[in-house]
N, C-alpha and C positions, 0 to 999 in steps of 0.2 A: 632171557633171565637177567642178564646184566642191565639191560635197559629198564627192566622193572625195578632194579635196585636204584637206578638213577631216578626213576619216577617217584620212588619212596621219599627221596629228598624233598620233593615238592609236596608230597602228601603230608609231610611232617609240619608244613606251615599252612595246611588247610585247603590244598588244591585237590580236585578230582582229576586224575590223570589217566589217559588211555594211550597206549602205543599201538599204532596201526602201520605195519610194514615200516616204511622209512619216515613216518611222521609221528609227532607227539602232540597230543591235544590236552590242554589244561583249562580248567574251569574253576572260578571262585567268585562267589557273590553275584552270579549271573553274568559274569564277564568271561568270554571264551577266547582262548589263544590257540594258534597252530604254528608249528615250526617244522621244517624239514631237517631231519638228522642226517648230516652229510657223512660220507663214508669215513672220513678222517676221524671225526668224533665218535662214530659208531665203533670203529676199531679200538680207539683209545679207551672208551667206556668198557668194552668187553675185556680188554687186556687188564685194565686196572682192577676191576672187581674179581677177576679170576687169579691175578698174580698174588704171590705171597712175599715178594721181595720188598714191597713198599712199607716203610715205617714212618708215620707222621708224628712229630713232636709238637703237640698243640700249644704247649706253654712257650716254646721257643720259635715256633713257626718254621720248622725244618723238616724236609722230606728226604728220607734216605732210601736208596736202592742199592743194588749190588756194586755198581761202578760209578754212581752219580749221587751227589748230595746237593740239595737245593735249599737256599736260604731266602726267607722272605725279607724284603727290603722296604725302607721308608725313605722318601726323598725329604731332605731337610734344608735345601736351599729354596729361595722364594720363586724360582722359575716355574712356569706353568706348562712346559712341554710334557706330554703325557707318555711318550714312549722313548726308551733308550735302547741302544744296541751296541754293545762293546764285546770284543772277544780277544782273549790273550792266551798264548800257548807257550810252554817251556820245552826244553830239549827232550824231556821224557814223554812228550806228547800229552801232558796233562793240560786240561783246558779250563779256563774260567770264562763264563759268558754271562753278561748282565743284559737282560732283555725281558720280554714278556714271559710269564711263567709257562711251564709245560702244562699239557692237559692233565697230567697226573697230579700236579700240584693244585690246580683248580679243583679237581674232584676231591682231593684230600681236604682242602679248606671247606668245601661245601658239606662234606660228611663229618666234619669235626664239631667240637663244642667250643670253638674259638669265640671270644666276645670282642667286638660286637658280632652277633650271629650273622654269618654270610647269607643264609637262606632268608632271613628276615629282610636283609638288604635287597636281595633279588626280588622278593615279594613286593617290596615298596617300589622297586624300579619297574616291575611289570604293571602295577596299578597306576603308576604315573603315565605309562604309555597309553593306558586305556582312557586317560583324560584328554589326550590330544590326537589319538589315532582312531579314526572311525572304522567300525567293523565292515566286512564285505556283505554282500547280499545274503550270505548264509549265516550272518550274525557273528562271524568269527574274525578276530583281529589276527592278521597274518604277520608273523615275525619275519623280518627280512633274512635273518641268519640265526643259526642255532646258538651262536655265541651270545645272543641276547638272553639266553637262559643260564649263562655261565658267569661266575665271578672270576675276574682276572686281575693280576697284579704284576709288579716287576720283581724279579728274583735274581739271585746270583747262583749260577750252576757251576759246580766243580766236577769234572769228569776225568777219570783215570782210565788208561788203556786196558787194565785187567782188574779183576775183582780183588779187593783187599778187605781187611777187618773194618767193621763199622767205626770203631773207635779211632783207628788210624785215618780212615777216610774223613772223619769229622775234624780231627786235629789238622790234617794237611789242608783240607778245604777251607777251614776257618782262617788259617794264616794266608793262604793264597787269595782268598776273597777280600780280606781286609787290606792287603797290600794293593790289590787291583783297584779297590774303591778309593784308596788314597791317591793312586796314580790318576784316576779320572778327575778327582777334585783338584789335583795339582795342575793338570794340563787344561781342563775345561771349566773349572769352577762349579761343575755339577756334583752335588754332594748327596751321597746315599749312606744310610746307616742300617745295620742289621735290625730287623723288626724286633728281635728278642730283646735288644737293648732298650728300644723305645717302649715296648710293651711293659717292661719291668717298672718304668717310671711313669707311664701314662695308662695304667690298666683301668683307671677310672676316667670316664669321659668328663670334660669340664661341666661343672654343675650348671643346670639350666633352671632358671626361675620361671614358673608357669605364668604366662601372660594372658589374663582373661579380660583385659580392658583394652578396647580398640581406640581409645581417645588419644589425641596428641598431647604429650606432656606439657603442661602449662608452667614450665620451669626454664630457667636460664643457667645451664650447667657451666662450670668452669672449663673452657676449651682445653687448657693444658692438662688438667686432671683427666678429662675424658680420653685424650690421646694416649696418656700413660696407661689408663685402664684398658683400652683396646689392645695395646701392645701386650699387656699381661694376659688378657683373655685369649688372644690369638696365638700365643707362643706355644710351641711343642716342647720347649726346654724349660724345666722347672726353675733353673737358676735365673733365666731371663724373666720368667713370670714373677718370681718372688721379688727380684730387684725392681721391676716396674711397679709393683704394688708398693714397695718401700719408697720409691720416688714420690708417690702420692703422699705418704706419711711425712716425708721430709720437706715437702713443698712449702709448708707453713712454719718451718723451724724458726726462721728469723722474725717473721711477723708475730708469732705468739711470744717469743722471747722479748721483743721490743714492747709488746703490750704489757707484759708482766713488769718490765722495767718502769714503764711510764706510770703504771698503777702504784708501784712501790714508791717512786719519787714523789708523785702527787700526794699520796697519803702522808708523806713526811713534810714536804714544804708547804702544803696547804693548811697545816696545823697552826692555829693562832700562836702557839708557843715556839714556833720555829723562828730562829734568827741566825745570824752569822757567827754565833759563838763557836768556840773550838770544838765543843762536844757535838753540836749539831752538824758542823761541817764533817766531822769524823763519821757521824751516822750516814750522811749523804755519800761519803766516799765508800763506806762499807756496803751500801746498797749497790753502788756502781761496780765495786769489786766482786760482789756476789754474782751479779749478772754476767760479768766477764768470765767467771769460772763456770757459769752455766752453759758455756759454749761446748761443754761435754755433750756429745750427740745423744747419749742415752737419756740424759736429763731433758734435753730439748724434745726428744721423742715423747717422754712422759708428759711434758707440758701440753704437747699437741693432742695426745690421746685424752688427757683430762678435760681439755677444752671442748673437743668435738664428739667424744664417744660417751654414751651413757653406760656407766660401769655395771649397773644392775642388768641391763639388756645383754651386755657382753658376758657376764657370769652365766646367765641362763642359756646363752648360745653355746658356750663351752660345755656346760652340763649336758645339753642335748647331743652335742657331737660325741661325747664320751658314752652316753647312753646308747646311741645308735651303733657305735663301734664295739660296745660291750667290753671296753678296757680303758684304763686310765692313761690315755695318750698324752695329755697335757699336765696332769696333776701328780704323776708318779715322781716322787722325790729322789728315787734311785736311778732314774733314767738319765743317760748321758747323751748330750747332743753336741757333736763335734768336740768331744773331750770335756764338756762342762755340764754341770747339773742345771737343768732349765725347766724346773717345775713352775706351774702357775697356781698360786694360792687363790682359790675362788672365794674370796672375802672382800667386801667393800673396803677400799683403801689400799688393797694389795693387788687385786687382779690386774688392773691396767699397768701398774708399776712393774709387776713380774712379766707381763706380756711385752712391755717395752724392752726389758733386759733380754728376753729370749729372742725377739725379732732382731735386735741390734747384734746379738751374738751370731746368729745365723747369717746375717748380712755380712759381717766381718769375715766369716768362714768362706763365703762365696767370693768376696773381693780379694782376700789375702789367703788363698788356699794353699800356697806352697811354702812360704818361708816363715810363717808365724806358728804353724801347727805341726804336731807330730804327723808322720806319714799316715798312721792309722786313723787320725782325727781330721784329715783335710778333705776338701771337696774334690772329687774327680767326676767329670761328666760321664754319663752312661754307666754308672756304677751304683752299688747299693747306697752310697751316700745321697743319691738323688731321692731315695725313698724318705729320708729324713725331711727333706724340703717339702715333698708332697704332703707329708703328714701335717705340717704346720701351715700349708697353703690356705685352708679354710679360715684360719685365724687372721692372717694378714689381709686376706681378701675382705673379710667382714669389716675389719678396721678401716681399710681404704674406702670401702663403699660408704661407711658411715661418715667419713670425712667429706666425701663427694656430696652426700645428701645435706650435711650440715652447712656446707659453704655454697649451696645453690640459692640463687636469688629468686 
């Protein structure tokens, strides 16, 4: 009966499944698979679906049992090792173990409504195997191990010697795991974070643009801008993503300011009436002084956006974002962003100016998060303040992409 419940997980993504003694058969789209269910997994599946002690928090990726709590983790350093194994113990025999997840955690993930859907991932993984693994004479692709049908991840387990209340187990476990993860990062440079923190800020996958054209782009993109763009797109940290996009916007600050200065000076000195009179020299000095005051970064940002971004297109883009979200994310005049009102007025002559002010304000909050702002208004990694950055990410990404396009040869 328990194996049938496991089979139902694959039936939910379109497979025909049969259990025959210690083997499982799966078929989808004319592709057939077979795997042997080893005794260890068979026992775990039986116990998991019969037990009442397991409680899985889908939102936070946490599995709780009577004496164990297991936290989903995400690796945030750039290393590519796939498995970690650390174990710590205190005088009360309480244990923290960072390693591959338990069978129960895997089954909880597979049976959950977590996004991205684990079963859809397993479905794609199986179908990829069908592309490079030939079936046997019986037309069936043999899976080398039952684990090929299971999703696995790295978790932190906290175990106590005797049963305690779930709330206390969670509080104790969270403190012990966080301390242990810091110890690992301090001694090895291997950095892990609780998945619940990452999920809260990256619940939406990076936006993918559909590519229906297989031609090589006949363009010469600015290498520096593309490097910054790739850093932004690949970062799992919203603050790093936002700042990398900002660096694209700020790349042309001086160039555009100099162009504006040259245009202003040429329009003055190329006039037939221009001479070295006191009045004309003062006009020239006034132009130079005005340009010097434009070293204000917000004004420089406005100039860059005005030069490279079509305001009508930007207005329509923001309107579409709010329509899809069904709320006034960017135009709400009462909304506070890091302690300041940051509404964008969707009218020509105002939209880009407002956007420049909002972007610069968020950038300042990220760079000066501790001493310029009140505690409730400052940026803290892996906190709700990350959600503010994520909300405005489509805006700064749109602007940086338009700058890349406009400066391509």
